N, C-alpha and C positions, 0 to 999 in steps of 0.2 A: 341562248346562250350557245346554239347552234352556229350562229351567225357571227359568235364573236370568235369562237372558237377557230372557225373558217377565216376570220379577219386576221387571227392570231397569225395562223399558218401561212398565209399568203404574207404577212407585214413579216414575217421571220421571226415575229416575238412581242414582249410588252418589255415597257420601262418598268421602273418601280415606281410608285404612289410618289414618291417623292422627290423623282426627277422631272414627273409628268402629273401634278396634282389636280384631282378635280375640283373646279371653279362652277360649276352650276349657269356658269353664261358661256354665250359663243364665242370661240377665241378665233372665230374665222378661220385661216386655213389651220392644216395638220400640222402640228411642230413636234412629230415625233423624231425622234433621234436614234438610227440602227445602233451606233455606237455605244449608247447607253442599254441595249439588249438585258433583261435580267433574267427573263423566262420566254421559252419558246416551247410550241406545242409541235410533237410530231406526227401525231395521229389524236384521233379522236372517234368516238361512235356514238349510235343512237342506241338506247337500250330499250328492252321488250315493254310494250304497256302493260304485260301482266304482272303483276303485284308479287306473287312467289317468285318470279324470273329477277324484278326489280330488287326484292329483298336478298336473293342469292349473290345477285351483282354486288349490292353493296357491301356485303359480307367478304366476297372474295376481293373487290378492287377498292372497298374505302368511299368517303364520300360521293356524290352524285350530284351533278347541277340537275335541277327542277325548276320546271316554270309553275307558276300558280296564278291563279286570279287573289290579290291580297285584300280584297274588301274585309273581308273579316279578321284581318291579320293587325288592320290600324287599331280596333278597339281591346282585342287580347289581353289578357293580364296572368292568365294561367290556366291551368288543367287540362283537358282534352277536348279542343274545338271539335265540335262534330254539328256543323249548320247544316240546317235542312234543305233549303235552298241555297246554291252558290254558284253562279255562273262559271262555266269553264273558258270563259273568255280572258286567255294567259297574258297577265299583264307585268309580272315581276319573276326576278330570277332569284333562285335562293340553293341552298347546299343542303341535301339529303345526307343525314348523318347515321340514323338509326332507328329502330324500331320498339314497340313495345305492347304491354296492353296493361291497364289500369281501371280501377273503377267499375261498379256494376252496371252493364246494359240490361235492362229489363226486359228487351224484347230478345234480345241474344239469349238471356238465362247463362251468360258469361261475363269476364271481362272485356271491354271495348278494348279493340287493337289500334294503335296509333303509328305515325309516323313521327319521328322528331326532326325538325328542320332549324337548320342556324342561318339567321337573319344577319342583315347587313346595317342594321338599324342602332346597335350598340346593345352593350349588356345593362342598361337601364330600361331598354323594354322587353315585355313578355317575361319569360322565365330566364334570367340571364340573359338573354338574348337569343333564346331558343323558342320553339312554336310547336306543340304538337297539336296535331291534326287526325282525325277519323283516318283508320285506312280502311281499306275494304268497297269502296264505293266510287273511288277516282273523285272523291270531293275537291272542289272548286277546280279541278282539272290538275291536279296532282301528280296525277301516274299518267298525264296526257304527252309530256314532253321531258322525258327523260335522258342526260346522257351524260358520257364521261370521256376524260382527258385518260387515253392509252398511255402516254408517254410524257412526260415535262422534261426539261433540262433548264437545271437553272443556276446561275449566275452563285457564284459562292464568296459570302464578303463575312 
């Protein structure tokens, strides 16, 4: 996400998806049209790797951009995902939108804390488009690359 924020900053902004749709194929050269900029980033920052700081930043500033290893997301159907072993090779960008705790964790003798992640795979995936993953152990690298856009300017329509 940091590379995307940097590109957006340098390019001057982004077009709406309707104006520059994702095709999944190589389109040759870039067709970016600065006259159609709908949103621009004036600043972004990297958030601490400490989970308490991530949670505090989430509460203060709203959703955060997060990189994650998505291997266990592909078969997720609900509840809190707590893979015992998951690579921290980051391969997917998602949005960290909240946190909570639920379900009994016998080892901790209390409820399992988790992050709530919004994914881009649509509402028919996961829990209406959301994913809950254990919080507290940087599972699947979820705490490894967290960033936030400090200011966004958007076109009104």
